[in-house]
C-alpha positions as CSV (number, residue, x, y, z in Angstrom):
1,M,81.7,135.7,144.8
2,A,78.3,134.6,143.6
3,E,76.1,133.6,140.7
4,V,73.9,136.4,139.2
5,T,70.5,135.3,137.7
6,L,68.0,137.5,135.8
7,E,64.6,135.9,135.4
8,N,62.2,137.4,133.0
9,I,63.4,140.9,133.7
10,E,61.4,143.8,132.3
11,K,62.0,147.6,132.4
12,V,59.3,150.0,131.3
13,Y,59.8,153.7,132.0
14,D,57.1,156.1,133.0
15,N,56.8,157.4,129.5
16,G,56.0,153.9,128.3
17,F,59.4,153.2,126.7
18,H,60.0,149.4,127.0
19,A,63.8,149.3,127.5
20,I,64.2,145.6,128.6
21,K,62.0,142.8,127.4
22,D,61.8,139.5,129.1
23,L,65.6,139.2,129.8
24,S,66.6,135.9,131.3
25,L,70.3,135.3,131.9
26,S,72.5,133.3,134.3
27,I,76.1,134.4,135.0
28,S,78.0,131.6,136.8
29,D,80.2,132.2,139.9
30,G,83.5,133.5,138.7
31,E,82.4,134.0,135.1
32,F,83.4,137.0,132.9
33,L,80.2,137.8,130.9
34,V,80.1,140.7,128.4
35,L,76.9,142.4,127.4
36,V,77.3,143.9,123.9
37,G,75.1,145.6,121.4
38,P,74.6,148.9,119.5
39,S,73.7,152.1,121.3
40,G,70.2,152.0,122.8
41,C,70.0,148.2,122.9
42,G,69.4,148.1,126.7
43,K,72.8,146.8,127.9
44,T,73.6,149.6,130.3
45,T,70.0,149.6,131.6
46,A,70.4,145.9,132.4
47,L,73.7,146.6,134.2
48,R,72.1,149.5,136.2
49,M,69.3,147.2,137.3
50,I,71.8,144.7,138.6
51,A,73.6,147.5,140.4
52,G,70.3,148.7,141.9
53,L,70.5,152.1,140.1
54,E,67.4,151.4,138.1
55,Q,64.2,149.9,139.4
56,I,63.0,146.6,138.0
57,T,59.5,146.7,136.5
58,A,59.0,142.9,136.5
59,G,60.9,139.7,137.0
60,D,63.4,138.6,139.6
61,L,67.1,139.4,140.1
62,R,69.2,137.1,142.2
63,I,72.7,137.5,143.5
64,G,73.6,134.2,145.0
65,E,70.4,132.7,146.4
66,K,69.0,136.1,147.4
67,I,66.4,138.1,145.4
68,V,67.7,141.6,145.5
69,N,65.0,143.6,143.5
70,N,64.4,145.9,146.5
71,V,67.8,145.7,148.1
72,N,69.7,149.0,148.3
73,P,72.8,149.3,146.0
74,R,75.2,149.5,148.9
75,D,73.8,146.3,150.4
76,R,74.2,144.2,147.2
77,D,77.9,143.5,147.7
78,I,78.8,144.7,144.2
79,A,81.4,147.1,142.9
80,M,81.0,149.2,139.8
81,V,83.6,150.6,137.4
82,F,82.3,153.5,135.3
83,Q,83.3,155.0,132.0
84,S,84.2,158.3,133.6
85,Y,86.6,156.8,136.3
86,A,84.7,159.0,138.9
87,L,87.9,159.7,141.0
88,Y,88.0,162.3,143.7
89,P,90.4,165.0,142.3
90,H,91.4,166.3,145.7
91,L,92.4,162.9,147.0
92,N,95.6,161.0,146.1
93,V,95.6,157.6,144.6
94,G,95.9,155.8,147.9
95,S,93.0,157.7,149.4
96,N,90.9,157.1,146.2
97,I,91.4,153.4,146.4
98,G,90.7,153.2,150.1
99,F,87.8,155.6,150.3
100,G,85.1,153.0,150.3
101,L,86.7,151.1,153.2
102,E,87.0,154.3,155.2
103,L,83.3,155.0,154.7
104,R,82.7,151.6,156.2
105,K,84.7,152.5,159.2
106,V,87.3,149.8,158.5
107,A,90.4,150.0,160.8
108,K,93.1,152.3,159.4
109,D,95.8,149.6,159.4
110,K,93.5,147.3,157.6
111,V,92.8,150.0,155.0
112,R,96.5,150.7,154.6
113,D,97.3,147.0,154.1
114,S,94.4,146.5,151.6
115,V,95.4,149.5,149.6
116,S,99.0,148.4,149.5
117,S,98.0,144.9,148.3
118,V,95.8,146.3,145.6
119,A,98.4,148.8,144.5
120,R,100.9,146.0,144.0
121,T,98.4,144.0,142.0
122,L,97.7,146.9,139.7
123,D,101.3,148.3,139.5
124,L,100.3,151.5,141.3
125,T,102.7,151.4,144.3
126,T,104.9,154.3,143.1
127,M,101.8,156.4,142.4
128,L,100.0,156.2,145.7
129,N,100.7,159.9,146.6
130,R,99.8,161.3,143.2
131,K,96.6,163.2,142.4
132,P,94.4,162.0,139.5
133,K,95.4,164.9,137.4
134,Q,99.0,163.7,137.4
135,L,98.0,160.3,135.9
136,S,97.4,159.1,132.4
137,G,94.1,157.7,131.3
138,G,95.2,154.1,131.7
139,Q,96.5,154.8,135.2
140,R,93.3,156.5,136.2
141,Q,91.4,153.5,135.0
142,R,93.6,151.2,137.1
143,V,92.9,153.4,140.1
144,A,89.1,153.0,139.5
145,M,89.6,149.3,139.2
146,G,91.6,149.3,142.5
147,R,88.8,151.1,144.3
148,A,86.4,148.3,143.2
149,I,88.8,145.4,144.0
150,V,89.7,146.6,147.5
151,R,86.2,146.0,148.6
152,E,86.4,142.3,147.7
153,P,82.8,142.3,146.3
154,E,80.9,139.3,145.1
155,V,80.3,140.9,141.7
156,F,82.1,143.4,139.5
157,L,80.0,145.5,137.2
158,M,81.9,147.5,134.4
159,D,80.1,150.0,132.2
160,E,82.3,150.7,129.1
161,P,85.4,151.4,131.2
162,L,87.7,151.7,128.3
163,S,85.8,153.9,125.9
164,N,87.7,157.1,126.9
165,L,91.1,155.6,126.1
166,D,93.0,155.7,122.9
167,A,93.1,152.6,120.6
168,K,96.5,151.4,121.7
169,L,95.8,151.8,125.4
170,R,92.4,150.1,125.1
171,V,94.2,147.0,123.8
172,Q,96.6,147.0,126.7
173,M,93.8,147.6,129.3
174,R,91.7,144.8,127.8
175,A,94.5,142.4,128.5
176,E,95.1,143.8,132.0
177,I,91.4,143.5,133.0
178,S,91.1,140.0,131.6
179,T,94.2,138.8,133.4
180,L,93.2,140.4,136.6
181,Q,89.7,139.0,136.5
182,R,91.0,135.5,136.0
183,R,93.4,135.9,138.9
184,L,90.7,137.2,141.2
185,G,88.0,134.9,140.0
186,T,85.3,137.4,140.7
187,T,82.0,137.2,138.8
188,T,82.2,140.1,136.3
189,I,79.5,141.6,134.0
190,Y,81.1,144.0,131.5
191,V,79.1,146.3,129.1
192,T,80.5,147.5,125.8
193,H,79.4,148.5,122.4
194,D,82.7,147.3,120.9
195,Q,82.4,143.8,119.7
196,I,86.2,143.3,119.6
197,E,86.3,144.0,123.3
198,A,83.5,141.5,123.8
199,M,85.1,138.8,121.7
200,T,88.5,139.1,123.3
201,M,87.5,139.4,126.9
202,G,84.4,137.4,127.7
203,D,84.0,133.8,128.7
204,R,80.6,134.3,127.2
205,V,79.1,137.1,125.3
206,A,75.4,138.2,125.4
207,V,74.3,140.1,122.3
208,M,71.3,142.5,122.8
209,R,69.2,144.4,120.3
210,L,66.2,146.7,121.1
211,G,66.0,145.5,124.7
212,E,66.0,141.8,123.8
213,L,68.6,139.1,124.2
214,Q,69.6,137.7,120.8
215,Q,72.1,135.1,121.7
216,V,74.5,134.3,124.6
217,D,77.4,132.0,123.8
218,S,81.2,131.7,123.8
219,P,82.9,134.1,121.4
220,T,83.8,131.2,119.1
221,E,80.3,129.9,118.9
222,L,78.9,133.4,118.3
223,Y,81.2,133.9,115.4
224,Q,80.8,130.4,113.8
225,N,77.2,129.9,114.5
226,P,75.2,133.1,114.8
227,A,71.6,132.6,115.8
228,N,70.2,135.2,113.4
229,I,71.1,137.9,110.8
230,F,71.6,140.6,113.5
231,V,74.2,138.6,115.4
232,A,75.9,137.6,112.2
233,G,76.2,141.2,111.0
234,F,77.1,142.6,114.4
235,I,79.8,140.1,115.4
236,G,82.9,140.1,113.2
237,T,85.3,142.6,111.7
238,P,84.9,143.2,108.8
239,P,81.2,142.4,109.1
240,M,79.7,139.4,107.3
241,T,78.6,140.0,103.7
242,M,75.0,139.0,103.4
243,F,72.7,138.9,100.3
244,H,69.6,137.2,98.9
245,A,70.0,134.1,96.8
246,H,67.7,131.5,95.2
247,F,68.1,128.0,96.7
248,A,67.6,125.0,94.4
249,L,68.0,121.4,95.4
250,E,68.3,118.2,93.2
251,G,68.9,115.2,95.4
252,D,72.0,116.0,97.4
253,A,73.2,118.6,95.0
254,A,72.3,122.2,95.7
255,T,73.0,125.6,94.1
256,L,72.6,129.2,95.0
257,T,71.7,131.6,92.2
258,I,72.3,135.3,92.7
259,G,71.9,138.5,90.7
260,K,69.1,140.2,88.9
261,A,69.9,138.2,85.7
262,A,70.5,135.0,87.7
263,S,74.0,135.0,86.1
264,Q,76.0,133.7,89.0
265,Q,75.8,130.4,90.8
266,I,77.4,128.9,93.9
267,A,77.5,125.1,94.2
268,L,76.9,123.7,97.6
269,P,78.7,120.4,98.5
270,S,76.7,117.6,100.2
271,V,78.4,118.3,103.6
272,V,76.5,121.7,103.7
273,L,73.1,119.9,103.5
274,A,74.3,117.4,106.1
275,R,75.2,120.2,108.5
276,R,72.1,122.3,107.7
277,P,69.3,119.9,107.0
278,G,66.8,122.7,107.4
279,L,67.9,124.0,104.1
280,R,65.8,121.4,102.3
281,Q,62.5,123.0,103.3
282,F,63.6,126.2,101.4
283,N,63.9,124.4,98.1
284,G,62.8,126.7,95.3
285,Q,62.8,129.8,97.6
286,D,64.9,132.8,98.3
287,I,67.1,132.7,101.4
288,V,69.7,135.0,102.9
289,V,73.3,133.9,102.5
290,G,76.2,135.1,104.6
291,V,80.0,134.8,103.9
292,R,82.8,135.9,106.2
293,S,85.6,138.1,104.6
294,E,88.2,135.4,105.3
295,D,86.2,132.8,103.3
296,L,86.6,134.7,100.0
297,Y,89.8,134.2,97.9
298,L,91.3,135.8,94.9
299,E,92.4,132.4,93.6
300,T,89.4,130.1,93.0
301,D,91.1,126.9,94.0
302,G,88.2,124.9,92.7
303,K,85.8,126.8,94.9
304,S,82.6,128.4,93.5
305,P,83.6,131.7,91.9
306,I,81.7,135.0,92.0
307,V,82.4,138.1,90.0
308,V,82.5,141.4,91.9
309,E,83.4,145.0,91.2
310,S,86.1,146.3,93.6
311,E,85.3,149.8,95.0
312,L,88.1,150.3,97.6
313,V,91.3,148.5,98.6
314,E,92.6,149.0,102.2
315,S,96.2,147.8,102.8
316,L,96.5,146.8,106.5
317,G,100.0,145.4,106.4
318,S,99.1,141.8,107.2
319,S,96.1,141.8,104.8
320,K,94.2,143.7,102.2
321,H,90.5,144.4,102.7
322,V,88.8,144.7,99.3
323,H,85.4,146.4,99.5
324,F,83.3,145.3,96.6
325,L,79.9,145.4,95.0
326,I,78.2,142.2,93.9
327,D,75.1,141.9,91.8
328,A,72.8,140.5,94.5
329,M,69.8,141.8,96.5
330,P,71.0,143.3,99.9
331,V,69.5,142.4,103.2
332,S,66.9,144.8,104.6
333,E,68.0,147.1,107.4
334,D,65.1,146.0,109.7
335,L,66.6,142.5,109.9
336,L,70.2,143.6,110.2
337,G,70.1,146.9,112.1
338,G,69.9,147.7,115.8
339,G,67.3,150.4,115.7
340,V,66.2,153.3,113.4
341,P,67.7,152.8,110.0
342,D,70.6,155.2,109.3
343,P,70.9,156.3,105.6
344,E,74.7,155.8,105.7
345,D,74.2,152.2,107.0
346,I,71.7,151.5,104.3
347,A,74.2,152.8,101.7
348,R,76.9,150.6,103.2
349,L,74.7,147.5,102.9
350,G,74.1,148.0,99.2
351,T,72.3,149.9,96.4
352,D,69.9,149.2,93.6
353,D,73.0,147.9,91.8
354,G,73.8,145.2,94.3
355,T,75.2,144.3,97.8
356,R,78.4,145.7,99.3
357,G,80.8,143.3,101.0
358,V,84.4,142.9,102.1
359,A,87.0,140.3,101.2
360,A,90.1,139.8,103.4
361,L,92.9,138.9,101.0
362,G,96.6,138.3,101.5
363,P,99.0,141.3,101.8
364,R,100.5,140.6,98.3
365,A,97.2,140.4,96.5
366,Q,97.4,142.4,93.3
367,V,94.1,144.2,93.3
368,R,93.0,147.8,92.5
369,A,89.8,149.7,93.0
370,G,87.5,149.9,90.1
371,E,88.4,146.5,88.5
372,R,86.3,143.4,88.2
373,L,87.5,140.5,90.3
374,T,86.7,136.8,90.4
375,L,86.6,135.6,94.0
376,G,86.5,132.0,95.2
377,V,83.9,131.2,97.9
378,D,84.5,128.6,100.5
379,S,81.0,127.3,100.2
380,E,81.3,124.9,103.2
381,Q,81.6,127.9,105.5
382,L,78.6,129.8,104.2
383,H,75.8,130.9,106.6
384,F,72.1,130.7,105.8
385,F,69.1,132.6,107.2
386,S,65.4,132.8,106.7
387,P,64.5,136.0,104.8
388,E,61.3,136.3,106.7
389,T,62.4,135.9,110.3
390,G,66.2,136.4,110.1
391,I,66.8,133.2,112.1
392,A,69.7,130.9,111.1
393,I,68.7,127.9,109.0
394,R,70.1,124.8,110.8
395,D,68.0,121.8,111.7
């Protein structure tokens, strides 16, 4: 096992495309780190550079204390698990798992013992004589994991290994991979575009956008204290509702005014200013405000109320997601999006009539699409961002 360190890593392709920009990241020995971001953000390119499958344009990559920029992939003591499983169809499960050891001329009895041990770990003992075509998707993925584990590498690299599985099996395999990694204690770097996978599996999560690292933190910290508008919008299901508001301060009393007619106000308690003293420098200016779906309530309970127009109600059993439109200026796609704006994404964010958002209400909430609702806002849990830079307003 080993620490993996990326120091000012750059990747520029021959056509001039700048895929990775000044990426610095340190993954501790035994840590499970997840690289997450939208398609095209550079996460797979970063993983392939660690594996040695992509040449590094600039910067240093260390595995342990050794710089490995020019070390062949087979000499880096890493094992990679791919999205496609990449099993040999003509070999049975046992031979697929032990293939790498046989290539290294490991003694046959040692290969047999190692394969048996890994098969027990992954609950594959009764399947060792089956061919890949006789296995389910989850079983094939466990075989691919076994082929990586049997080598006892210093680092596991996993490139969207669950994306070919159905939703129920993905949940099961997430738990299996997380449990296995903690048992083995092997440094693991896992790439996914699915932020639910990232949040449930990683010790830390590194969020990327357009080749740049946006924030790396624990899942809890990412959710509660996103560094910028992009992270706030990308992390969380349903996504955070964000809109422009006018911030006004009188002493320790502050208000947010929203809407074209400035008809709605949200009062901010003094504790908000104590936590986010940087808000004071935005007195009299517009800022971007974010609210999580669980911080909106059908009953106001003394919280600051807002009036919205419900557009869709989704009953999920344990909760109801109310999609609504509020009279407020939406956030621009260049601050929130991961790349070229998609017309459907822009429509999702809002229209000329306001901003779209989602409230997660209780399962017994009596709401219907097409009606006006008064929602309470837990103003102590609001998030604030600069409309110019998109950076969170804190200190």
